[in-house]
KENUNU-546926 format. One record per atom (N, C-alpha, C): x, y, z. Coordinates in steps of 0.1 Angstrom, whole numbers, padded with zeros to 4 digits, always signed. Layout:
<recs>
XYZ...
</recs>
This chain:
<recs>
+0010-0013+0000+0002-0001-0002+0010+0011-0001+0006+0020-0010+0014+0035-0010+0005+0044-0014+0005+0056-0002-0003+0066-0005+0003+0076-0015-0008+0080-0023-0005+0088-0038-0010+0102-0033+0001+0111-0031+0005+0125-0029+0011+0132-0038+0011+0145-0037+0020+0153-0049+0028+0156-0044+0040+0157-0056+0054+0162-0050+0056+0175-0046+0069+0176-0036+0067+0187-0030+0084+0194-0040+0085+0209-0035+0093+0214-0042+0109+0211-0035+0118+0207-0043+0130+0207-0034+0136+0221-0026+0139+0215-0017+0147+0227-0011+0164+0223-0006+0170+0235-0007+0186+0232-0007+0192+0241+0004+0205+0237+0008+0205+0245+0021+0220+0254+0013+0217+0269+0011+0227+0274+0003+0239+0275+0013+0256+0273+0008+0267+0277+0018+0274+0287+0007+0274+0298+0013+0285+0308+0007+0293+0317+0015+0299+0328+0011+0310+0333+0016+0314+0341+0005+0320+0352+0013+0325+0367+0006+0335+0361-0004+0339+0368-0013+0352+0364-0021+0364+0369-0012+0364+0379-0006+0378+0382+0001+0384+0367+0012+0370+0357+0016+0373+0351+0021+0383+0339+0018+0389+0330+0022+0398+0319+0018+0389+0310+0005+0379+0308+0008+0373+0296-0004+0372+0305-0016+0373+0317-0013+0370+0328-0028+0353+0326-0033+0354+0321-0046+0344+0322-0053+0336+0307-0055+0344+0298-0045+0343+0284-0048+0326+0280-0044+0326+0284-0032+0310+0276-0028+0297+0284-0040+0303+0295-0043+0293+0305-0050+0289+0295-0065+0303+0291-0071+0303+0284-0084+0301+0270-0079+0297+0264-0066+0293+0251-0066+0277+0253-0067+0271+0263-0061+0257+0265-0061+0253+0269-0074+0262+0272-0081+0257+0281-0098+0254+0267-0105+0262+0255-0103+0265+0245-0110+0257+0231-0104+0250+0234-0096+0240+0227-0087+0228+0224-0098+0223+0218-0104+0212+0218-0111+0201+0219-0102+0200+0216-0093+0185+0218-0083+0183+0232-0081+0191+0245-0081+0189+0255-0079+0184+0264-0089+0179+0275-0087+0170+0284-0097+0181+0294-0099+0182+0293-0115+0193+0306-0121+0188+0320-0116+0202+0325-0114+0201+0338-0109+0198+0341-0094+0192+0326-0087+0186+0328-0074+0192+0318-0063+0204+0315-0066+0209+0302-0059+0209+0304-0046+0209+0316-0040+0210+0316-0024+0196+0314-0018+0190+0310-0025+0173+0309-0021+0173+0293-0017+0164+0289-0008+0166+0278-0005+0153+0270-0011+0145+0277-0019+0136+0271-0028+0141+0267-0040+0143+0253-0046+0147+0251-0055+0139+0249-0069+0139+0244-0080+0133+0243-0092+0130+0232-0097+0134+0220-0090+0131+0204-0089+0119+0198-0080+0113+0189-0083+0104+0184-0075+0110+0170-0070+0103+0167-0058+0109+0154-0050+0095+0146-0045+0101+0134-0048+0088+0128-0043+0087+0122-0026+0075+0118-0023+0075+0121-0010+0081+0109+0000+0086+0112+0006+0095+0103+0017+0090+0095+0026+0078+0101+0032+0072+0096+0042+0052+0096+0038+0046+0091+0050+0033+0092+0045+0027+0107+0045+0035+0112+0051+0030+0131+0050+0018+0130+0065+0013+0145+0062+0002+0147+0069-0009+0149+0061-0022+0145+0069-0036+0143+0061-0041+0149+0073-0051+0161+0064-0057+0176+0071-0071+0170+0068-0083+0172+0076-0096+0170+0076-0100+0180+0064-0107+0174+0056-0112+0179+0043-0107+0179+0030-0093+0170+0034-0083+0167+0018-0091+0152+0017-0089+0152+0005-0089+0135+0000-0080+0128-0002-0081+0116+0009-0071+0106+0009-0071+0096-0006-0057+0094-0007-0058+0084-0024-0047+0077-0018-0051+0059-0024-0039+0050-0019-0038+0044-0032-0027+0038-0032-0022+0025-0042-0020+0011-0037-0031+0005-0042-0031-0008-0034-0026-0020-0042-0018-0028-0041-0014-0037-0052-0011-0051-0047-0014-0059-0050-0013-0074-0045-0009-0084-0055+0006-0088-0052+0015-0095-0061+0013-0109-0055+0015-0119-0066+0020-0133-0067+0032-0131-0063+0039-0139-0052+0052-0141-0053+0059-0155-0058+0044-0164-0056+0047-0176-0059+0049-0182-0071+0052-0197-0071+0051-0203-0086+0039-0206-0089+0030-0208-0081+0017-0210-0086+0005-0200-0088-0003-0208-0098-0017-0201-0100-0026-0201-0089-0030-0189-0082-0042-0190-0074-0056-0186-0082-0064-0186-0076-0079-0181-0082-0083-0179-0071-0097-0170-0078-0107-0165-0068-0101-0155-0059-0094-0147-0066-0088-0133-0055-0098-0121-0049-0099-0121-0042-0107-0112-0032-0098-0098-0027-0098-0089-0031-0092-0077-0020-0101-0065-0017-0101-0064-0007-0109-0055+0000-0101-0045+0009-0107-0035+0006-0096-0022+0016-0112-0016+0022-0110-0014+0033-0118-0010+0043-0114+0005+0054-0121+0012+0057-0112+0027+0063-0123+0025+0076-0117+0025+0090-0122+0023+0099-0115+0034+0107-0130+0039+0111-0128+0053+0122-0132+0049+0133-0133+0063+0144-0136+0059+0154-0148+0058+0155-0155+0063+0145-0172+0057+0144-0179+0051+0133-0171+0047+0124-0179+0039+0114-0167+0031+0107-0171+0020+0097-0163+0015+0089-0167+0019+0076-0157+0019+0068-0161+0025+0050-0154+0016+0042-0165+0009+0035-0157+0001+0021-0153+0013+0010-0138+0009+0010-0136+0018-0005-0130+0012-0015-0133-0003-0019-0130-0007-0025-0136-0005-0040-0131-0001-0052-0136+0001-0064-0147-0011-0069-0143-0023-0064-0150-0039-0072-0148-0045-0062-0160-0052-0059-0163-0064-0051-0161-0076-0055-0159-0077-0066-0159-0086-0074-0146-0095-0073-0144-0112-0072-0134-0115-0073-0127-0122-0086-0113-0116-0087-0106-0121-0098-0102-0134-0102-0111-0141-0110-0104-0153-0114-0094-0161-0108-0082-0159-0117-0069-0161-0113-0061-0150-0116-0047-0155-0108-0034-0145-0110-0022-0153-0106-0015-0150-0122-0007-0160-0124+0008-0157-0114+0017-0162-0117+0027-0161-0105+0033-0146-0116+0042-0139-0104+0046-0126-0105+0036-0117-0115+0024-0119-0113+0014-0108-0118+0007-0103-0105+0001-0093-0107-0004-0084-0096-0017-0078-0099-0026-0078-0090-0041-0072-0087-0037-0053-0086-0040-0046-0093-0038-0027-0087-0051-0022-0084-0050-0017-0076-0063-0006-0070-0059+0007-0068-0064+0016-0068-0065+0029-0064-0081+0035-0057-0077+0038-0047-0089+0044-0038-0088+0057-0032-0099+0064-0033-0100+0075-0027-0112+0080-0018-0107+0088-0010-0120+0091+0003-0115+0105+0008-0130+0112+0005-0127+0124+0015-0128+0123+0029-0121+0129+0033-0114+0126+0049-0126+0137+0060-0136+0132+0063-0147+0140+0072-0146+0142+0089-0137+0132+0093-0134+0133+0106-0120+0133+0109-0118+0140+0123-0102+0139+0127-0102+0131+0139-0090+0123+0138-0085+0116+0149-0075+0101+0140-0076+0090+0150-0073+0079+0142-0080+0073+0132-0074+0069+0120-0077+0062+0111-0071+0051+0110-0075+0039+0105-0067+0028+0103-0072+0021+0088-0065+0021+0080-0068+0012+0068-0064-0002+0066-0079-0010+0063-0076-0026+0065-0078-0032+0055-0065-0037+0049-0065-0045+0035-0066-0059+0037-0078-0064+0034-0080-0079+0034-0079-0085+0021-0070-0100+0020-0070-0106+0006-0072-0119+0007-0083-0122+0002-0087-0139+0004-0084-0145-0013-0081-0158-0008-0079-0167-0024-0077-0179-0021-0077-0188-0031-0080-0201-0033-0067-0207-0042-0058-0217-0033-0044-0223-0039-0050-0233-0049-0041-0238-0053-0043-0251-0067-0050-0259-0063-0046-0264-0044-0048-0275-0040-0065-0271-0036-0068-0264-0039-0082-0261-0035-0085-0255-0017-0070-0250-0014-0075-0244+0003-0077-0230-0001-0087-0224+0007-0088-0211+0011-0079-0206+0020-0071-0193+0016-0062-0184+0023-0066-0172+0026-0062-0166+0036-0068-0151+0039-0057-0145+0048-0059-0135+0045-0048-0126+0053-0053-0110+0054-0049-0102+0061-0049-0087+0064-0037-0078+0067-0039-0065+0061-0028-0058+0067-0034-0044+0073-0029-0038+0084-0032-0028+0087-0022-0013+0085-0028-0004+0082-0022+0006+0082-0029+0019+0088-0022+0024+0096-0027+0033+0107-0024+0048+0105-0029+0059+0103-0026+0070+0104-0033+0080+0113-0030+0094+0109-0037+0100+0120-0042+0115+0111-0058+0119+0113-0058+0129+0108-0061+0140+0114-0053+0152+0110-0053+0167+0117-0064+0174+0113-0064+0187+0119-0075+0197+0117-0066+0209+0110-0072+0213+0099-0064+0224+0090-0066+0238+0097-0080+0239+0101-0083+0250+0104-0091+0255+0116-0084+0263+0123-0093+0270+0134-0106+0283+0132-0114+0275+0131-0129+0285+0131-0135+0291+0140-0136+0301+0143-0143+0308+0153-0153+0318+0150-0165+0322+0155-0175+0329+0151-0182+0337+0165-0187+0350+0158-0190+0358+0165-0204+0365+0158-0212+0364+0169-0227+0375+0163-0233+0384+0172-0237+0392+0157-0239+0407+0167-0254+0413+0157-0263+0414+0173-0277+0414+0166-0278+0430+0165-0282+0437+0153-0286+0448+0149-0295+0455+0163-0291+0468+0164-0299+0472+0174-0316+0477+0170-0315+0489+0162-0328+0493+0160-0334+0489+0144-0329+0482+0139-0334+0479+0124-0342+0468+0121-0339+0461+0113-0346+0448+0107-0343+0435+0112-0340+0430+0123-0338+0418+0128-0323+0414+0119-0313+0427+0117-0305+0421+0107-0294+0414+0119-0287+0403+0115-0278+0396+0119-0267+0397+0113-0252+0405+0119-0239+0403+0114-0231+0389+0120-0223+0384+0113-0216+0372+0117-0203+0376+0113-0195+0373+0121-0178+0378+0120-0174+0362+0123-0169+0359+0111-0160+0343+0112-0146+0346+0110-0137+0341+0122-0120+0342+0122-0116+0327+0121-0109+0328+0108-0103+0317+0101-0089+0313+0103-0081+0308+0108-0068+0305+0113-0062+0293+0107-0051+0294+0099-0042+0284+0095-0036+0279+0105-0040+0262+0109-0033+0260+0117-0023+0246+0113-0018+0245+0102-0009+0240+0091+0003+0244+0092+0014+0238+0087+0026+0242+0086+0033+0248+0074+0019+0249+0064+0024+0254+0051+0014+0264+0047+0013+0271+0037+0008+0287+0031-0007+0275+0027-0017+0286+0029-0031+0277+0020-0038+0290+0011-0039+0288-0002-0047+0297-0008-0062+0294-0005-0071+0306+0001-0082+0308+0001-0091+0304-0010-0096+0295-0017-0102+0298-0026-0118+0306-0028-0124+0299-0014-0136+0304-0013-0139+0304+0001-0147+0312+0007-0154+0311+0022-0166+0318+0019-0178+0311+0018-0189+0314+0016-0199+0309+0029-0211+0319+0033-0221+0314+0041-0233+0312+0036-0237+0296+0036-0251+0295+0032-0262+0295+0044-0268+0304+0043-0279+0309+0054-0290+0296+0055-0295+0298+0068-0307+0291+0065-0320+0299+0057-0329+0288+0059-0340+0291+0050-0349+0308+0055-0348+0311+0062-0352+0322+0064-0346+0332+0066-0333+0335+0059-0322+0347+0058-0316+0350+0044-0313+0359+0042-0307+0362+0028-0291+0369+0033-0283+0364+0025-0268+0369+0031-0265+0380+0021-0253+0384+0027-0248+0396+0021-0232+0397+0022-0224+0394+0014-0207+0393+0020-0202+0406+0020-0195+0410+0028-0190+0423+0030-0178+0423+0035-0170+0412+0021-0156+0414+0023-0147+0418+0009-0158+0427+0005-0152+0433-0014-0156+0448-0009-0145+0455-0016-0149+0467-0020-0153+0471-0037-0161+0481-0041-0160+0483-0056-0146+0496-0056-0139+0491-0066-0132+0503-0067-0128+0501-0085-0130+0514-0089-0132+0517-0108-0141+0508-0110-0154+0500-0105-0165+0497-0110-0160+0480-0115-0152+0477-0109-0146+0462-0096-0149+0458-0088-0153+0444-0085-0155+0441-0071-0142+0436-0068-0135+0441-0058-0118+0438-0052-0122+0435-0037-0115+0422-0032-0116+0420-0022-0108+0426-0012-0110+0427-0001-0104+0432+0010-0095+0430+0016-0089+0416+0011-0079+0409+0014-0065+0414+0008-0070+0416-0007-0057+0425-0016-0057+0407-0027-0051+0411-0033-0048+0404-0047-0046+0389-0043-0038+0386-0032-0031+0376-0027-0039+0370-0018-0045+0359-0021-0054+0353-0011-0045+0341-0001-0036+0345+0001-0028+0333+0008-0028+0335+0021-0032+0322+0032-0031+0324+0046-0019+0315+0048-0008+0328+0056+0002+0319+0063+0003+0311+0074+0006+0300+0075+0008+0293+0088+0005+0302+0102-0006+0298+0112-0010+0304+0126-0014+0323+0121-0016+0321+0106-0021+0335+0109-0041+0333+0104-0045+0345+0112-0059+0347+0107-0064+0354+0102-0074+0353+0096-0085+0360+0084-0095+0362+0090-0105+0376+0086-0115+0374+0096-0126+0378+0082-0139+0372+0083-0148+0373+0072-0160+0379+0081-0168+0389+0074-0178+0396+0078-0190+0390+0070-0200+0391+0072-0214+0389+0067-0228+0395+0072-0235+0398+0063-0248+0402+0066-0259+0394+0064-0270+0393+0076-0283+0382+0072-0294+0388+0073-0300+0392+0066-0317+0399+0069-0324+0389+0065-0337+0390+0070-0344+0378+0070-0354+0381+0059-0359+0372+0055-0368+0372+0040-0378+0379+0043-0385+0386+0035-0396+0392+0034-0408+0386+0041-0413+0376+0039-0422+0367+0043-0421+0360+0059-0408+0363+0061-0409+0361+0080-0401+0373+0084-0399+0381+0081-0400+0395+0087-0407+0402+0093-0420+0397+0084-0436+0405+0089-0441+0392+0103-0434+0386+0107-0439+0376+0115-0431+0381+0123-0429+0385+0135-0420+0386+0145-0420+0378+0156-0430+0370+0156-0428+0357+0168-0420+0349+0161-0420+0346+0147-0414+0335+0141-0397+0340+0143-0391+0350+0136-0378+0355+0133-0370+0358+0151-0383+0361+0163-0379+0360+0172-0373+0349+0179-0374+0337+0179-0368+0327+0181-0361+0317+0177-0357+0323+0163-0347+0317+0151-0336+0317+0157-0326+0303+0156-0308+0306+0163-0305+0301+0156-0311+0293+0143-0300+0288+0132-0295+0293+0123-0287+0299+0119-0282+0311+0111-0280+0305+0096-0272+0298+0096-0264+0290+0083-0252+0284+0087-0245+0277+0076-0235+0270+0078-0221+0276+0069-0207+0276+0075-0196+0284+0065-0193+0273+0053-0191+0277+0040-0183+0266+0029-0171+0273+0028-0160+0262+0030-0142+0268+0032-0139+0259+0022-0133+0264+0011-0123+0254+0002-0111+0262-0001-0102+0256+0000-0086+0256-0002-0079+0248-0008-0067+0257-0013-0057+0243-0015-0043+0246-0012-0034+0235-0011-0022+0237-0006-0013+0228-0016+0000+0231-0013+0012+0226-0022+0013+0230-0036+0009+0222-0044+0009+0219-0057-0006+0216-0062-0014+0225-0058-0033+0223-0059-0036+0217-0053-0033+0207-0041-0043+0199-0035-0052+0208-0025-0064+0202-0032-0079+0209-0027-0085+0199-0012-0089+0209-0006-0093+0206+0006-0107+0216+0007-0117+0206+0015-0132+0215+0019-0137+0216+0031-0138+0220+0038-0146+0218+0053-0156+0228+0053-0171+0221+0057-0181+0226+0057-0186+0225+0075-0189+0237+0079-0191+0238+0095-0206+0231+0096-0207+0230+0110-0224+0224+0114-0234+0235+0113-0243+0236+0116-0253+0244+0117-0247+0256+0125-0245+0271+0123-0241+0279+0134-0256+0288+0140-0254+0283+0152-0263+0291+0164-0262+0298+0167-0269+0312+0172-0269+0323+0180-0277+0325+0192-0274+0332+0196-0284+0332+0210-0295+0342+0207-0305+0337+0210-0318+0349+0201-0320+0356+0211-0321+0371+0207-0324+0384+0213-0338+0384+0221-0338+0386+0230-0350+0387+0241-0357+0404+0239-0368+0404+0231-0377+0413+0232-0386+0416+0241-0386+0408+0250-0400+0408+0261-0411+0408+0250-0420+0412+0257-0435+0411+0250-0438+0424+0244-0431+0434+0244-0432+0449+0233-0420+0449+0227-0420+0453+0215-0405+0457+0210-0408+0469+0201-0399+0479+0203-0395+0493+0199-0387+0490+0189-0387+0495+0177-0379+0494+0166-0382+0506+0159-0372+0512+0151-0370+0525+0144-0369+0523+0130-0380+0526+0119-0382+0524+0104-0373+0532+0098-0376+0551+0105-0368+0557+0097-0365+0574+0109-0348+0574+0105-0349+0587+0113-0335+0595+0105-0336+0608+0106-0326+0611+0100-0311+0609+0110-0298+0613+0098-0288+0614+0103-0283+0625+0111-0288+0635+0105-0285+0651+0111-0297+0657+0108-0298+0668+0121-0306+0673+0121-0304+0689+0127-0309+0698+0123-0308+0714+0126-0310+0719+0143-0301+0724+0150-0308+0729+0162-0320+0737+0160-0329+0731+0172-0340+0738+0174-0349+0738+0167-0348+0728+0155-0357+0726+0146-0364+0711+0146-0378+0711+0145-0384+0698+0144-0379+0687+0134-0380+0675+0142-0376+0663+0128-0385+0652+0134-0385+0647+0122-0394+0634+0123-0388+0620+0121-0394+0612+0132-0388+0599+0134-0401+0585+0131-0400+0576+0125-0410+0567+0126-0406+0555+0131-0417+0550+0142-0416+0539+0150-0421+0527+0145-0418+0515+0152-0426+0509+0144-0428+0497+0163-0441+0493+0167-0443+0486+0177-0448+0474+0175-0438+0464+0183-0445+0451+0177-0450+0443+0189-0465+0434+0188-0467+0425+0204-0460+0414+0195-0449+0411+0208-0442+0398+0206-0448+0385+0214-0460+0390+0219-0467+0378+0225-0479+0368+0214-0479+0359+0220-0481+0351+0208-0498+0344+0211-0503+0353+0226-0512+0348+0228-0526+0357+0234-0518+0370+0239-0522+0381+0244-0523+0394+0241-0535+0401+0235-0537+0412+0233-0534+0425+0242-0527+0434+0236-0526+0443+0249-0533+0458+0243-0533+0465+0253-0539+0476+0251-0528+0490+0256-0522+0497+0245-0512+0506+0249-0516+0517+0251-0505+0528+0263-0508+0537+0262-0492+0544+0257-0491+0554+0249-0479+0562+0249-0476+0574+0255-0467+0575+0264-0461+0585+0269-0445+0590+0265-0444+0603+0263-0432+0614+0258-0425+0618+0270-0412+0615+0275-0408+0623+0283-0395+0628+0281-0394+0645+0277-0381+0650+0277-0370+0647+0283-0360+0649+0278-0348+0650+0282-0337+0663+0282-0327+0661+0288-0320+0674+0285-0317+0683+0276-0314+0674+0267-0314+0678+0253-0324+0674+0240-0332+0663+0246-0343+0662+0234-0356+0664+0235-0363+0665+0232-0377+0674+0235-0388+0669+0223-0401+0663+0230-0411+0656+0221-0421+0666+0216-0421+0666+0207-0434+0674+0204-0444+0665+0198-0456+0667+0209-0469+0659+0206-0478+0660+0218-0487+0649+0217-0495+0648+0230-0488+0632+0239-0484+0637+0249-0478+0624+0256-0496+0620+0266-0494+0606+0267-0504+0602+0274-0512+0593+0265-0511+0590+0248-0525+0590+0243-0529+0576+0242-0536+0575+0240-0538+0557+0234-0539+0552+0222-0530+0540+0220-0527+0536+0210-0538+0524+0206-0546+0525+0213-0553+0510+0210-0552+0497+0212-0559+0489+0209-0551+0476+0211-0546+0471+0199-0535+0458+0205-0526+0456+0193-0526+0441+0195-0532+0434+0184-0532+0419+0186-0519+0413+0187-0521+0398+0190-0505+0392+0190-0498+0394+0179-0486+0391+0181-0478+0391+0161-0479+0403+0157-0488+0414+0160-0489+0421+0148-0483+0435+0153-0481+0448+0147-0472+0457+0144-0482+0469+0143-0476+0477+0145-0484+0492+0141-0472+0504+0140-0474+0512+0132-0460+0525+0133-0469+0539+0135-0459+0544+0142-0463+0554+0144-0450+0568+0143-0454+0580+0135-0447+0590+0131-0447+0601+0146-0438+0600+0150-0431+0611+0162-0426+0625+0156-0429+0635+0162-0418+0650+0160-0413+0649+0174-0395+0658+0169-0391+0656+0179-0381+0670+0179-0372+0681+0189-0366+0683+0188-0355+0685+0197-0344+0690+0192-0330+0693+0202-0324+0706+0202-0323+0709+0215-0319+0721+0222-0304+0721+0222-0297+0711+0223-0282+0708+0226-0273+0702+0214-0263+0713+0205-0256+0707+0198-0250+0694+0200-0245+0685+0190-0237+0673+0191-0245+0660+0186-0237+0650+0192-0246+0639+0189-0256+0636+0200-0267+0634+0201-0275+0634+0213-0284+0621+0212-0286+0615+0220-0294+0604+0223-0309+0602+0225-0318+0599+0216-0329+0598+0214-0338+0590+0228-0341+0593+0236-0348+0587+0248-0363+0591+0259-0365+0584+0263-0381+0588+0269-0390+0587+0263-0393+0572+0257-0403+0569+0251-0408+0555+0263-0422+0561+0264-0427+0545+0277-0440+0542+0270-0441+0530+0273-0453+0521+0266-0459+0515+0279-0471+0515+0281-0479+0512+0295-0490+0502+0289-0494+0489+0291-0499+0480+0288-0511+0482+0302-0522+0486+0297-0533+0487+0305-0537+0475+0312-0539+0465+0307-0544+0458+0312-0538+0449+0322-0523+0448+0321-0513+0443+0330-0510+0456+0340-0511+0466+0334-0505+0481+0345-0490+0476+0343-0486+0473+0332-0471+0476+0333-0465+0481+0321-0453+0489+0325-0447+0499+0316-0436+0494+0311-0434+0497+0298-0421+0494+0293-0412+0506+0288-0402+0509+0292-0393+0519+0292-0380+0518+0281-0381+0527+0271-0371+0527+0261-0364+0538+0259-0352+0537+0266-0341+0551+0265-0330+0544+0253-0323+0556+0246-0309+0557+0241-0311+0546+0227-0326+0548+0221-0330+0537+0209-0322+0543+0199-0317+0558+0192-0306+0561+0187-0306+0572+0190-0294+0577+0179-0287+0592+0180-0285+0598+0166-0288+0611+0167-0288+0618+0159-0276+0630+0161-0273+0636+0151-0260+0649+0150-0269+0657+0149-0270+0665+0159-0275+0680+0159-0266+0692+0156-0269+0701+0144-0259+0710+0141-0263+0724+0139-0259+0735+0138-0264+0745+0139-0270+0747+0127-0284+0759+0128-0290+0758+0120-0286+0769+0106-0272+0775+0109-0265+0782+0100-0260+0773+0090-0257+0759+0095-0250+0745+0084-0266+0742+0076-0262+0739+0065-0276+0735+0058-0271+0718+0059-0282+0717+0063-0285+0698+0065-0290+0692+0050-0279+0682+0044-0284+0678+0030-0296+0666+0033-0304+0671+0024-0316+0658+0025-0310+0644+0022
</recs>
């Protein structure tokens, strides 16, 4: 049994010295005459020749394990009904990798039966390749033997994820994925994508537009050096049919899964797909208040308008709400406080257009909204729901 792997670039150890030293130009001339060095770059350790693997090498999760199996008849007799079976034993299962389960009728002396097996490695830890051969001698005696080949599957990448829930908007979820190369060789990151769950659409935030072209934020070279970490960012938005149902999106914890494809050495391909990523569902309580529209910049002591959305997150109870508006030191509400909003049925929403003005310049926080459920006599307080930049009225605010 021999593992099939790509060759590696030959590395030489350059030995050189200055011309004024005793050897003179002897070492440099020997390097220039060495056929394994690169012309004009003899002092580099990287050569231009390929070397065949001298050992079994490392196998990483997500790569394809390939092996060549050969059964040779060393005797001077013809054997019959030869059956070669190759199984891969992992910690959780046993897989049959043989290309064919049919027996070979006969095998003459000094002849062999060859087979090549392939398997995409999906588990880490100890793997045992079990090769079993059964045959019948000329005398009719049935013979059987096995050989075991043990190897370890290592973890190539360390993936960490962080979730950020949008505070005031549309149930958006931001996912930050930190991917670290924990192997000993560089990787070419061919693809890192997020496959969202059925309730979300995803937008990748890992590229920018330059001169009308989409350019990755990581530069033209997508190589990840050993022990380096790269951060990928994604924005998930609920689909329209689910965003309108507050009770459904509120309890969604499954976001999706990452699909990572890379290449190593001479183009050896690897692929990993994470399990379903889950987040902690944000707790909105019984009533949720979100902002649908608010200006970024407003004039000092001039009214401006915001639009609020109030959602009854309860799945069973109808609420009768009263809206109160409390002024702060910088933000003042325009309108009637303590007005009835009426009944709000379970999982339904209503939108409110409100007017404010600010008496202080700078970045000001919108606070002071209070919702009271008259049925349960319970009050919900909403402070720091948004921020606006207040400028002098002499400065023209672009609409």
